[in-house]
Residue, then its C-alpha position, 0 to 999 in steps of 0.5 A: m527287718f523280719l521276726k523270726l519265732f524259734n521252732s518252739v515258740k507256737i501260736t494259735k488263734g481262737a474267735q476272740k483271742s490268740i495264745i504264744f507259748d513255747t513248748n521248751t520253757g512253758f511260757l504261755h500268753i495271751i495275745p490280741n488276734a491282730f498281733y497273731d496276724l502279724l506273727s503267722n506271716e513271716q515274710e512280713n517285712y517290719s521296716v516297710l510296714k512302719k512307714q506305713l503306720d501312724q504314730d499310735s500304731l507304730e507304738t502298738l508295732e514297737e510293743y508286739l516286738n519288744f514283747i517277742l524279744d523281751n520274753n526270748l521267744g523270737y529274733i529279728v532278721k535283717t534280709k529276706k535272704e537270711l530268712l530263708n536259711f531258717k527252716t521251720s519243723s512242724h512234721f509230726n512224726e508217727t511212731p510205729s507202735n499200734v497203741e502206747y497209752l493202756i488204761l487200767d482199772i482194778n477193782n480185783s487184784e486177779t486183774l493184772n495176771d500173766t497173761l494180761i502182762q504179756h499182752i501188755c507186752i505183746l503190744k508194746i505199750k508205753y505208758l500204763q495207767i492203774r486206777f485202784s478201785e476204793t474196795l481193794n484193801f492195801h494187801e490187794i492194791i500191794k498184791v499187783i504193785t509187785k507185779l509191776d517188776s514183770f514190766n522191767n523189761s517191756n516198752i513201758h517208759e512209765i507207769s502211774i498209780i492212781a489210789k486213794y490215800t492210805p497211810q500204809l500205802v505211802s510207807f509201802i511206797k518209801e521203803t520199796h520204792d526202788t525195787i518196784s520197778n526199773k521205770f518210771l513211776n508216778v504215784t498219786l494219792h487221793s482224798q487226804p487232807t495234807e497234800d505232799f509231793q516227795t521225789l523218791g529216785s524214779t518215783y514221783l509221789t503225789i499225795i492231793k486233797n481232791e476225791i478223785k471219783i473213777p471214772l466221774s473225774c475224768g474229762l475236767i478241762d481246766l487250764k492248770n492241765v494244758n500240755l505245752n509239749h511240742s510232740f503233744y501240740l504237733e499231734a494235735h494237729h492231725h490226732n484226737s489229743c485224748l483218745y489216739k493210740k489209746i486202749a482201756i479196761d474198765f473195772e469190769g473188763n470191758i476193753k474201751n478206747c477209755p473206762s469211761m466210754p459206753q461202747s465195749f469191744g469185748n471183755i478181757n476175759e474172753i478176749n485179749l487187747e490186740e483182738a479188741f484193737n482190731k475190731k471195726g470201729f476201735k479206732q473211729y474217733w482217733n483222728l478226730t481232731k479238736d479243729h472239728i469239734e463244735i466251739c473247741k474248733d474256735c479256741e486258742f486252746r485247742y491244740i494243748c488241750t486234752d479233749c474228752r468225747a466221754y462226757t460231752e455236751c451231747s449236742h452235735t454229731n457229724n455224718e459219720g455218727l460220731d459225737i462232735s460235742k463240746p467236752l462237758k467239764c469245759g467252763y471255758s468260752p472261746y467268745t467271751g475269753e472267760w472261764e466259768d463253773w461248768s457244773t452249775h451252767p444251766l445249759k449243761e444240765k440236761a446232760m449232766h443228768h445224762y451221765g448221772m451226775 
């Protein structure tokens, strides 16, 4: 008797605990490392194993097997020959595009001009996130949003908008959501006492209480923010889960890997996105996986967690000079299995002071 997990079900081992999750349903559960060791060996013959166990261990094994079957995470295969008929696909398929994600910070309504729009289309960006400075008034924000129809025939799949809440902006989104763009729009408005979420055709309108301080609000690692997408999980084995195929323009027009990163590869007023992308060192963090980041490499959440190289604990670098420190805004310890408030941790004070937090 063999146990076969569904292809959508993944398991990851950490220092003290492991996790099992389903990329199709979003199911996630903490399991003992001993259970991981069993599940990771698909050749384990449970009929033979049962005969080797004492009564207590046998009861534990039965609980493990029932857990998998009751939660629809796998199925029983009777023979090894039958098991070999099932092939597990774990190959990550690279997309042909050089860059897929652009973060655009805007404090001037003229930033998104025809030239920048043209180069976004040339790079075949798939995901565009626009973050508005609080210094922009309603009319300036609208001026930018009304340009989004320029991407109707582009490769963009989704446009995300982040701005401070105003009643006028809510009314505008509700009244014009079907004409702003033919792309999927994800609008998040922050700093409003009453939270709300509405689906307006292909537009998601989310209103939240928390203030988003750009760029200081970036890099927060939280269990609520894990990504159980199958492609994300596979990509995280090979590439950095935050910076891979990402380009950004900060409020000053500097082109970076991320708006919060210190290194600039030129200014959008002087060079275009493609020229910056081709500069030496632009892709230096792209292949830095969580398996090479201190503490993260021992964490059971490492393949479903976003990384942050902009705000780290500033404790380690590798032989190439890359920062391999744990993300500053993560309060989880894989060695204790506990979450703490990262902002009050005494060992993070020096790094927080470095970033002016």
